[in-house]
C-alpha positions as CSV (number, residue, x, y, z in Angstrom):
1,M,15.1,17.4,12.6
2,T,11.2,18.0,12.9
3,P,9.2,15.0,13.7
4,K,6.6,13.6,11.4
5,H,3.3,11.7,11.9
6,P,2.9,8.4,10.5
7,S,0.3,9.3,8.1
8,E,2.9,11.5,6.3
9,S,4.4,8.1,5.2
10,L,1.2,6.4,4.2
11,T,1.6,4.4,0.9
12,I,-1.1,2.8,-0.8
13,L,-0.7,0.2,-3.6
14,T,-3.6,-1.0,-5.4
15,D,-3.4,-3.8,-8.0
16,M,-5.2,-7.2,-9.4
17,V,-3.6,-10.5,-9.1
18,L,-3.1,-11.7,-12.8
19,P,-2.6,-15.7,-13.9
20,S,1.1,-15.0,-14.3
21,E,1.6,-14.2,-10.5
22,T,-0.3,-17.4,-9.1
23,N,0.6,-20.6,-8.0
24,A,-0.8,-24.1,-9.1
25,L,-3.9,-23.3,-6.8
26,H,-4.4,-19.9,-8.4
27,N,-3.6,-18.1,-5.6
28,L,-1.0,-15.0,-5.5
29,F,2.6,-16.3,-5.0
30,G,3.7,-15.6,-1.7
31,G,7.0,-14.1,-2.9
32,E,5.0,-11.9,-5.4
33,L,3.3,-10.4,-2.2
34,L,6.5,-9.9,-0.6
35,A,7.7,-8.0,-3.4
36,R,4.9,-5.7,-3.4
37,M,5.1,-5.4,0.2
38,D,8.8,-4.3,0.0
39,R,7.8,-1.8,-2.8
40,A,5.2,-0.1,-0.6
41,A,7.4,-0.1,2.6
42,S,10.1,1.3,0.5
43,I,8.0,4.3,-0.7
44,S,6.7,4.8,2.7
45,A,10.4,5.0,4.3
46,G,11.5,7.4,1.4
47,R,8.4,9.6,2.2
48,H,9.5,9.4,5.9
49,S,12.9,10.0,5.5
50,R,13.3,11.9,2.2
51,Q,16.4,9.6,1.6
52,V,17.1,6.6,-0.2
53,S,16.2,3.7,2.4
54,V,16.9,0.2,1.9
55,T,15.4,-3.2,3.5
56,A,17.2,-4.0,6.3
57,S,15.1,-6.8,7.6
58,V,11.8,-8.4,7.1
59,N,10.7,-8.9,10.8
60,H,7.3,-10.5,10.6
61,V,5.2,-11.7,7.7
62,A,1.8,-13.4,8.4
63,F,0.2,-15.1,5.3
64,N,-3.3,-15.3,7.0
65,K,-5.5,-15.6,3.8
66,A,-5.3,-16.8,0.4
67,I,-5.5,-14.2,-2.1
68,A,-7.4,-15.4,-5.3
69,L,-6.5,-14.8,-8.9
70,G,-8.5,-11.5,-10.2
71,S,-8.5,-10.3,-6.6
72,V,-8.0,-6.8,-6.3
73,V,-5.3,-6.4,-3.6
74,I,-4.5,-3.2,-1.4
75,I,-1.1,-2.9,0.3
76,E,-1.0,-0.1,2.9
77,A,2.2,0.6,4.5
78,K,3.4,3.4,7.1
79,V,6.2,4.1,9.3
80,S,5.3,2.8,12.8
81,R,8.5,3.8,14.6
82,A,11.7,5.5,13.6
83,F,14.9,5.0,15.4
84,K,18.2,6.8,14.6
85,T,18.7,5.9,11.1
86,S,16.2,3.0,10.8
87,M,12.3,2.7,10.5
88,E,9.8,0.3,11.2
89,I,7.3,-0.2,8.5
90,Y,3.8,-1.8,9.3
91,I,2.0,-3.4,6.1
92,D,-1.4,-4.3,6.3
93,V,-3.0,-6.1,3.0
94,W,-6.5,-6.1,2.3
95,V,-8.4,-7.9,-0.4
96,E,-11.5,-5.8,-2.1
97,D,-14.6,-7.4,-3.3
98,R,-15.0,-6.3,-6.6
99,E,-19.1,-6.0,-6.5
100,S,-19.5,-4.8,-2.8
101,G,-16.2,-2.8,-2.5
102,E,-15.8,-4.6,1.1
103,R,-12.3,-5.1,2.4
104,T,-11.2,-7.9,4.2
105,K,-7.7,-8.0,5.7
106,A,-5.6,-10.9,4.4
107,N,-2.0,-10.5,5.5
108,E,0.3,-8.3,7.3
109,A,4.0,-7.5,7.6
110,I,6.7,-5.7,9.4
111,Y,9.7,-4.5,7.6
112,T,12.9,-2.6,9.0
113,F,14.5,0.1,6.5
114,V,17.5,2.2,6.8
115,A,17.9,5.8,5.3
116,V,21.3,5.9,3.6
117,D,23.4,8.6,1.6
118,A,24.8,8.7,-1.8
119,T,27.7,6.2,-0.6
120,G,25.4,3.9,1.3
121,K,26.2,5.3,4.7
122,P,23.3,5.3,7.0
123,V,21.7,9.0,7.8
124,E,19.5,9.9,10.8
125,V,15.8,10.1,10.1
126,P,13.1,12.1,12.2
127,Q,11.3,10.7,14.9
128,I,7.5,9.6,14.7
129,I,4.6,11.2,16.5
130,P,2.0,8.7,16.6
131,E,-1.9,10.1,16.7
132,T,-4.2,7.3,16.6
133,K,-4.7,4.4,19.0
134,L,-3.2,2.0,16.4
135,E,-0.6,3.8,15.6
136,I,0.4,4.4,19.3
137,H,0.0,0.8,19.9
138,R,2.4,-0.3,16.9
139,Y,4.9,2.4,18.2
140,D,4.9,1.3,21.5
141,D,5.5,-2.3,20.2
142,A,7.9,-1.5,17.8
143,L,10.4,-0.8,20.6
144,R,10.0,-4.2,22.2
145,R,10.2,-5.9,18.7
146,K,13.5,-3.9,18.2
147,Q,14.8,-4.8,21.4
148,L,14.0,-8.6,20.9
149,S,15.7,-8.6,17.7
150,L,18.9,-7.0,19.4
151,V,18.8,-9.6,22.1
152,L,18.5,-12.5,19.8
153,A,21.4,-11.0,17.4
154,G,23.4,-10.7,20.6
155,K,23.9,-7.1,20.3
156,M,22.0,-6.2,23.6
157,K,22.1,-8.1,27.0
158,P,18.8,-9.2,27.9
159,E,18.8,-7.4,31.2
160,E,19.5,-4.2,29.0
161,A,16.2,-4.9,27.4
162,T,13.9,-2.9,29.6
163,E,10.6,-2.8,27.5
164,L,10.9,-6.6,27.1
165,K,11.3,-7.1,30.9
166,A,8.5,-4.9,31.6
167,L,6.4,-7.9,29.9
168,F,7.2,-10.3,32.2
169,V,7.4,-8.6,35.3
């Protein structure tokens, strides 16, 4: 299987916050943002694997900045690392000023997707070759995040988590 670059999975969704998508403070509902991020991540995982890909977990979400009614929201998702059948998708959420065009990072998230066949059985995915400094950083961190998740789930012994141990030595 030929490895791919993260840029090949890049998915950008641009949308506007409408009144029906806001809370009592006229900001985008967190759940609405989660759904948008999930859709972008799904497309990104599918572009990478060329398979149906399903959400396995939402590993991290940071709601750092409220997104106001009428805002232009840009969601950028791309595969940060591929394992055997799973892919970590890193998502950046930006708010664009409609007058200046300036973008401000509002939120971020990390999702894990698994590629599956027509019967729902996991299938192998291509590996990732990161290119930029940010892609390399996210690629390296993805293995530590995976090991931490496996340790917390009881699927890996802490002493086997070599990448995690390296942080504390």
